[in-house]
N, C-alpha and C positions, 0 to 999 in steps of 0.2 A: 356735617365739619362749621368749624369758627369761623371768619375773616381772617384772628389771631395764629390756628394753626394753619405750618405750612404747607404745603401739598405735596402726598408721596412721589416721592424716586422715580422716571420712571426707567423700567428695562429691561431690557435687546429684546426684541421678541424671538433672534433665534437665536440659538447656544454661539457660543464664542467657538472661533475654534480647535480655537490648544487643547478646551474640554475636552469635544471632542474626540483625540488625538486621541491612540491607542495605550493603554495602560505603561506597556512596554515598549517603550523608544524602538527601543536593539530589535527586536522581534521582530518588528511589522518593515525596520528600511533592512533585516538578513533576508526575511521571505521576498520582499521586493525582487534584492538583490542579487539570490539562486531563480524568479523567472529569470529576470533578463538574459543572468552568464546561457541559463536552456535553452533560452530562444534567439541567444547568439547575438544578442542587441551588444554585449560585451562576447567578442568572441576566444576562445583559447588561444592565446600566444597574446595576443595583449594586454596593455597596461587597464589597472580599474583604475576609471576618475580618481583626482586626486584629492588631499581629503581637505580642502575647502569648497569642488565645487565639489562636491555627497551631501556636502553642510547642507552649502546653499540650494542643492537640488533636494535633497527633500527637510529641509529648512529647523535639522539638528547642533547639536552641537557638535565636537568632536569623541568629547569622550562616546556617547553612539556610535558615532563609525565608527570608533574605535575597535568600538562593543562588536556589532555587526563584524567588520570583518575579522577578528578573532574567528567569532563560529563560522565567518566562511574558509576560515581556514582551516577548521574540525572538522569539514563539512568534505574535505576535500581538495575547494575548487577556486583557492587559489593557493600562490604562495609570495613568502612577503622575502622578496630580493634586496638586498644593501645597495643603493645607491641605482638602482633599477623600479622601485618602487611594490606598486603590489601586483602580479603578472594573474592572469586570469588561466585555470590549470586547462588542459584537454581533457576528455570526458571519462577515458582509462579512468586518470585518477579521484576521481568522484566516491563521496561514499553514497553507490545507492543503497542501503539499507535506510540513511536518513529520506526518513518524515517529506522532505519540502525539496529536497533533487527529484526521490522516486517521482511523486504528484508532479512535480514540476514535467517529468522528463515523461511520464504515460503522458495528458494536459499538453503539450505540444508530439508526439508518437503517431502521428498520421497514420505510418505501417502498421504499427501494432506491434514491431520488432519487440519492446519494451517485452509491450505483453506476457509475445513468445517465453521472451527469456524468463520472466516471475511461473510461467509453465513449467516447465522446465525444469526449473529449479525444481519445483515441489512435485514431479511428478520421478524426481529423480529418488529426493532426500524421501516422500513420502511413499512408493515404494520398496526404498529399503525398511526402512521400519513396518508395513506389511511385511515382508519377506520376515521380520523379525518378530514379532506380536503374534505369528503360526506358531511361533517355536514356542515362544510365553505363557498362550493361551493358555485361560483356565478355563471349568464350565458355566461359569460367576458372569463372568465378560464376555463370552458364549451369547451366554443368553438376552445380556445387552442390548449384541453385536444387535440383534435378530430383531428386539423389542426397537430395536433404534429404523428399522430397515423395517416394521411392519407397519410402525407411527408414523412415517416415510409415507407408503401407503394410500393411506388414507387422508394422507396432509396433497394427496397431486393439483387441487384446483386452490390450492393454498397458497404461493407458492414461497410471502414471507416466513407464514411459518414451516413451510419445508426446509426454507434454504437456513432456519435456525437449527432445528434435528442434522440437517447432512453435516453444516458441521460439526456440528457434537455426535455421530455418526467415524467421521474422520482423525476429532482429538483422541476418539477413548478409540482406538487402535496406537494412535500419535503414542500417549503414556502408556499403552500394554509392552510399551517397544522398549523404553525406560530408555528413550533418547532426547537426552531434554535440549537436548542444544541444537538437535536439527528439527523437534516440536518449535523452541523459541523461533528460527531462523519462518517454519511455516508460516506460526500465528502473527507474528508479525509482520514482513509479506499482507497479508490477510487482509490485515486490520489496515490496514490501506491503502486496498482496493475491493474491498465488497460494499463498500456505497459506488460504488466507479460502476455507473452505468458501460464504458465499455467492459468492461468483470466481466459484471458483472449479464449483460445481456437484456434479454427480454423473454423471466421464463416463462411456459406456460404447459397445457396439461402434459400434455405429449412433450416437451423438453423435462417436464420432471418424474411425466409416464421409466420411457429410458432410463434418466438417470439412477428412478429406484434399480433399474434392473440389472447397472452396472455396483452398486450397492451392494446387491444384495450376491454377486460374483464376488465379493470379496468376501461377506460377510463368511459362506461355503465357503471357501478358501483357509480362508485361515480357521474353520471349527474346523474341519476336516486336518488341520497340521500340516500341510502344506508350502512351503518357507513358500519356494519355487513363481510355483501360482498361485500365489496368496499375489508378492512381491507383481508379477503378469496379469491382473488382475486389477492393481488397481494401477499403472501405467498404464491399460489402454482405460483406462477409466475418466480419467482426470485429463488425459486427451484429447477423447470424444467428449466427452463435456465441454468443452472450453475450444473445441471446432464447433459444437455448435450455437454456443453464443456468438462465437466470431463475424465483425462486420470491420473489413476489412478489404482493396479491392491488393491482387497479386495472393499469388499460393503460400500460408505456412510454413519455407523450407526449415528456418528454425526450431518447427519443432521435428523432423524429420528425421529417423534413426537407421 
Protein backbone atom coordinates (compact mmCIF):
# COMPACT_ATOMS: atom_id res chain seq x y z
CA UNK A 1 0.00 0.00 0.00
CA UNK A 2 1.35 3.40 -0.97
CA UNK A 3 1.18 6.44 1.21
CA UNK A 4 -1.36 8.00 -1.18
CA UNK A 5 -3.82 5.11 -0.86
CA UNK A 6 -6.47 5.45 1.84
CA UNK A 7 -6.41 2.97 4.70
CA UNK A 8 -9.10 0.27 4.47
CA UNK A 9 -12.20 0.93 6.52
CA UNK A 10 -12.42 -0.96 9.78
CA UNK A 11 -15.50 -3.16 10.34
CA UNK A 12 -16.90 -4.32 13.65
CA UNK A 13 -15.88 -7.80 14.69
CA UNK A 14 -19.31 -8.70 16.08
CA UNK A 15 -22.43 -8.80 13.93
CA UNK A 16 -24.85 -5.94 14.67
CA UNK A 17 -27.85 -6.99 16.75
CA UNK A 18 -30.37 -6.18 14.04
CA UNK A 19 -28.65 -8.61 11.65
CA UNK A 20 -28.94 -11.42 14.18
CA UNK A 21 -32.68 -10.89 14.67
CA UNK A 22 -35.09 -13.53 13.35
CA UNK A 23 -36.24 -12.96 9.76
CA UNK A 24 -39.89 -13.08 10.87
CA UNK A 25 -40.08 -10.88 13.93
CA UNK A 26 -43.82 -11.38 14.41
CA UNK A 27 -43.38 -15.17 14.64
CA UNK A 28 -40.57 -14.77 17.17
CA UNK A 29 -42.60 -12.34 19.28
CA UNK A 30 -45.64 -14.63 19.08
CA UNK A 31 -43.64 -17.65 20.25
CA UNK A 32 -42.26 -15.69 23.20
CA UNK A 33 -45.72 -14.42 24.18
CA UNK A 34 -47.17 -17.93 23.95
CA UNK A 35 -44.50 -19.12 26.36
CA UNK A 36 -45.14 -16.25 28.76
CA UNK A 37 -48.90 -16.88 28.77
CA UNK A 38 -48.45 -20.62 29.37
CA UNK A 39 -45.98 -19.91 32.20
CA UNK A 40 -48.46 -17.50 33.79
CA UNK A 41 -46.39 -14.37 33.31
CA UNK A 42 -49.52 -12.97 31.71
CA UNK A 43 -52.26 -14.74 33.66
CA UNK A 44 -55.72 -15.66 32.34
CA UNK A 45 -58.15 -12.78 32.80
CA UNK A 46 -55.40 -10.17 32.90
CA UNK A 47 -54.65 -7.70 30.12
CA UNK A 48 -51.69 -8.18 27.84
CA UNK A 49 -49.23 -5.27 28.14
CA UNK A 50 -50.09 -2.32 25.94
CA UNK A 51 -48.78 -1.97 22.40
CA UNK A 52 -46.21 0.69 23.39
CA UNK A 53 -44.99 -1.49 26.27
CA UNK A 54 -44.63 -4.54 24.02
CA UNK A 55 -42.92 -2.48 21.32
CA UNK A 56 -40.38 -1.30 23.87
CA UNK A 57 -39.93 -4.75 25.42
CA UNK A 58 -39.22 -6.43 22.07
CA UNK A 59 -37.71 -3.43 20.26
CA UNK A 60 -40.12 -3.86 17.35
CA UNK A 61 -42.72 -1.76 15.58
CA UNK A 62 -46.45 -1.58 16.30
CA UNK A 63 -47.05 -3.48 13.06
CA UNK A 64 -45.07 -6.46 14.38
CA UNK A 65 -46.93 -6.40 17.71
CA UNK A 66 -50.32 -6.18 16.01
CA UNK A 67 -49.46 -9.15 13.80
CA UNK A 68 -48.32 -11.16 16.83
CA UNK A 69 -51.50 -10.34 18.75
CA UNK A 70 -53.59 -11.36 15.74
CA UNK A 71 -51.88 -14.78 15.71
CA UNK A 72 -52.44 -15.12 19.47
CA UNK A 73 -56.13 -14.50 18.81
CA UNK A 74 -56.12 -17.28 16.21
CA UNK A 75 -54.58 -19.61 18.79
CA UNK A 76 -57.38 -18.72 21.20
CA UNK A 77 -54.97 -17.25 23.76
CA UNK A 78 -56.20 -13.65 23.80
CA UNK A 79 -59.36 -11.68 23.08
CA UNK A 80 -59.43 -8.05 22.05
CA UNK A 81 -62.19 -6.27 23.98
CA UNK A 82 -63.33 -2.78 23.13
CA UNK A 83 -62.32 -0.45 25.93
CA UNK A 84 -60.60 -3.20 27.94
CA UNK A 85 -57.60 -3.97 25.75
CA UNK A 86 -56.25 -7.39 24.88
CA UNK A 87 -57.22 -9.92 27.55
CA UNK A 88 -55.53 -13.28 28.15
CA UNK A 89 -58.02 -16.14 27.90
CA UNK A 90 -58.24 -19.24 30.16
CA UNK A 91 -56.48 -22.44 29.01
CA UNK A 92 -59.84 -24.02 28.13
CA UNK A 93 -60.00 -21.66 25.15
CA UNK A 94 -56.50 -22.35 23.80
CA UNK A 95 -56.00 -24.34 20.61
CA UNK A 96 -54.14 -27.35 21.97
CA UNK A 97 -53.50 -28.69 18.46
CA UNK A 98 -51.35 -25.64 17.76
CA UNK A 99 -47.68 -26.63 17.82
CA UNK A 100 -46.49 -23.65 19.87
CA UNK A 101 -49.29 -23.92 22.43
CA UNK A 102 -48.84 -27.68 22.83
CA UNK A 103 -45.04 -27.52 22.99
CA UNK A 104 -45.06 -24.75 25.61
CA UNK A 105 -47.70 -26.52 27.69
CA UNK A 106 -45.76 -29.80 27.64
CA UNK A 107 -42.57 -27.99 28.65
CA UNK A 108 -44.26 -26.44 31.69
CA UNK A 109 -46.28 -29.49 32.80
CA UNK A 110 -44.27 -31.39 35.42
CA UNK A 111 -47.20 -33.72 36.13
CA UNK A 112 -47.33 -34.89 32.47
CA UNK A 113 -51.11 -34.57 32.54
CA UNK A 114 -51.09 -32.95 29.10
CA UNK A 115 -49.18 -35.94 27.69
CA UNK A 116 -51.58 -38.27 29.50
CA UNK A 117 -54.41 -36.49 27.68
CA UNK A 118 -52.56 -36.80 24.38
CA UNK A 119 -52.19 -40.56 24.92
CA UNK A 120 -55.87 -40.87 25.88
CA UNK A 121 -56.82 -39.07 22.66
CA UNK A 122 -54.48 -41.19 20.58
CA UNK A 123 -55.67 -44.52 21.99
CA UNK A 124 -59.32 -43.52 21.56
CA UNK A 125 -58.84 -42.72 17.89
CA UNK A 126 -56.43 -45.53 17.07
CA UNK A 127 -58.47 -48.22 18.81
CA UNK A 128 -61.46 -47.19 16.72
CA UNK A 129 -59.35 -47.22 13.57
CA UNK A 130 -58.05 -50.70 14.46
CA UNK A 131 -61.66 -51.82 14.82
CA UNK A 132 -62.47 -50.56 11.32
CA UNK A 133 -59.20 -51.89 9.87
CA UNK A 134 -60.11 -55.40 11.06
CA UNK A 135 -63.29 -55.13 9.00
CA UNK A 136 -61.56 -53.78 5.90
CA UNK A 137 -58.34 -55.81 6.03
CA UNK A 138 -57.08 -57.42 2.80
CA UNK A 139 -54.52 -60.22 2.49
CA UNK A 140 -52.03 -57.75 1.03
CA UNK A 141 -52.29 -55.36 4.00
CA UNK A 142 -52.16 -58.26 6.46
CA UNK A 143 -48.90 -59.36 4.82
CA UNK A 144 -47.50 -55.83 5.13
CA UNK A 145 -48.40 -55.65 8.83
CA UNK A 146 -46.80 -59.02 9.50
CA UNK A 147 -43.64 -57.96 7.65
CA UNK A 148 -43.42 -54.78 9.78
CA UNK A 149 -43.84 -56.73 13.02
CA UNK A 150 -41.24 -59.31 11.94
CA UNK A 151 -38.81 -56.55 11.02
CA UNK A 152 -39.31 -54.83 14.38
CA UNK A 153 -38.37 -58.08 16.10
CA UNK A 154 -35.01 -57.76 14.32
CA UNK A 155 -34.58 -54.11 15.37
CA UNK A 156 -35.10 -54.31 19.14
CA UNK A 157 -31.44 -53.37 19.69
CA UNK A 158 -31.75 -50.26 17.48
CA UNK A 159 -34.46 -48.14 19.07
CA UNK A 160 -34.15 -45.36 16.47
CA UNK A 161 -34.84 -47.68 13.53
CA UNK A 162 -37.41 -49.55 15.61
CA UNK A 163 -39.34 -46.31 16.20
CA UNK A 164 -39.54 -45.64 12.45
CA UNK A 165 -41.11 -49.06 11.81
CA UNK A 166 -43.34 -48.59 14.85
CA UNK A 167 -44.81 -45.43 13.33
CA UNK A 168 -45.15 -47.13 9.94
CA UNK A 169 -47.09 -50.00 11.56
CA UNK A 170 -49.56 -47.66 13.24
CA UNK A 171 -49.89 -45.50 10.15
CA UNK A 172 -50.69 -48.49 7.93
CA UNK A 173 -53.54 -49.42 10.28
CA UNK A 174 -54.82 -45.84 10.21
CA UNK A 175 -54.67 -45.75 6.42
CA UNK A 176 -56.50 -49.09 6.23
CA UNK A 177 -59.33 -47.65 8.35
CA UNK A 178 -59.80 -44.91 5.72
CA UNK A 179 -60.53 -42.39 8.50
CA UNK A 180 -58.53 -39.46 7.17
CA UNK A 181 -59.61 -37.02 9.88
CA UNK A 182 -58.67 -39.28 12.81
CA UNK A 183 -55.38 -40.14 11.10
CA UNK A 184 -54.60 -36.45 10.56
CA UNK A 185 -55.22 -35.65 14.24
CA UNK A 186 -53.02 -38.51 15.46
CA UNK A 187 -50.24 -37.67 13.00
CA UNK A 188 -50.37 -34.00 13.98
CA UNK A 189 -50.11 -34.79 17.69
CA UNK A 190 -47.37 -37.37 17.18
CA UNK A 191 -45.30 -35.08 14.96
CA UNK A 192 -45.13 -32.54 17.77
CA UNK A 193 -43.92 -34.95 20.47
CA UNK A 194 -41.82 -37.66 18.77
CA UNK A 195 -38.67 -35.64 19.47
CA UNK A 196 -39.72 -34.80 23.04
CA UNK A 197 -37.82 -36.76 25.68
CA UNK A 198 -40.77 -36.56 28.07
CA UNK A 199 -42.94 -38.42 25.58
CA UNK A 200 -40.40 -40.80 24.06
CA UNK A 201 -38.80 -41.80 27.38
CA UNK A 202 -35.56 -43.80 27.37
CA UNK A 203 -36.19 -46.79 25.08
CA UNK A 204 -34.08 -49.91 25.51
CA UNK A 205 -34.11 -53.48 24.25
CA UNK A 206 -36.55 -54.69 26.88
CA UNK A 207 -39.11 -51.98 26.18
CA UNK A 208 -38.86 -52.59 22.43
CA UNK A 209 -39.37 -56.34 22.90
CA UNK A 210 -42.45 -55.79 25.05
CA UNK A 211 -43.78 -53.13 22.69
CA UNK A 212 -43.56 -55.46 19.73
CA UNK A 213 -45.48 -58.16 21.58
CA UNK A 214 -48.30 -55.62 21.63
CA UNK A 215 -47.87 -54.94 17.92
CA UNK A 216 -48.06 -58.64 17.14
CA UNK A 217 -51.27 -59.01 19.13
CA UNK A 218 -52.78 -56.09 17.21
CA UNK A 219 -51.69 -57.55 13.87
CA UNK A 220 -53.11 -60.98 14.70
CA UNK A 221 -56.50 -59.57 15.76
CA UNK A 222 -56.74 -57.41 12.64
CA UNK A 223 -55.61 -60.23 10.36
CA UNK A 224 -58.24 -62.49 11.98
CA UNK A 225 -60.90 -59.91 11.11
CA UNK A 226 -61.86 -59.47 14.79
CA UNK A 227 -62.84 -55.77 15.21
CA UNK A 228 -63.61 -55.88 18.95
CA UNK A 229 -60.38 -57.66 19.92
CA UNK A 230 -58.33 -55.51 17.51
CA UNK A 231 -59.62 -52.35 19.18
CA UNK A 232 -58.95 -53.78 22.65
CA UNK A 233 -55.42 -54.83 21.67
CA UNK A 234 -54.65 -51.35 20.33
CA UNK A 235 -56.12 -49.65 23.42
CA UNK A 236 -54.07 -51.86 25.75
CA UNK A 237 -50.86 -51.51 23.73
CA UNK A 238 -50.92 -47.70 23.59
CA UNK A 239 -51.72 -47.46 27.31
CA UNK A 240 -49.07 -49.94 28.46
CA UNK A 241 -46.37 -48.55 26.16
CA UNK A 242 -46.93 -45.05 27.60
CA UNK A 243 -46.87 -46.29 31.19
CA UNK A 244 -43.44 -47.84 30.52
CA UNK A 245 -42.12 -44.53 29.15
CA UNK A 246 -43.88 -42.23 31.60
CA UNK A 247 -41.69 -40.62 34.25
CA UNK A 248 -43.71 -38.42 36.60
CA UNK A 249 -44.78 -38.34 40.24
CA UNK A 250 -48.27 -39.47 41.10
CA UNK A 251 -50.62 -42.02 39.58
CA UNK A 252 -51.73 -41.44 35.98
CA UNK A 253 -55.41 -41.14 36.94
CA UNK A 254 -56.32 -39.53 33.62
CA UNK A 255 -55.55 -42.84 31.88
CA UNK A 256 -57.89 -44.87 34.07
CA UNK A 257 -61.11 -46.16 32.52
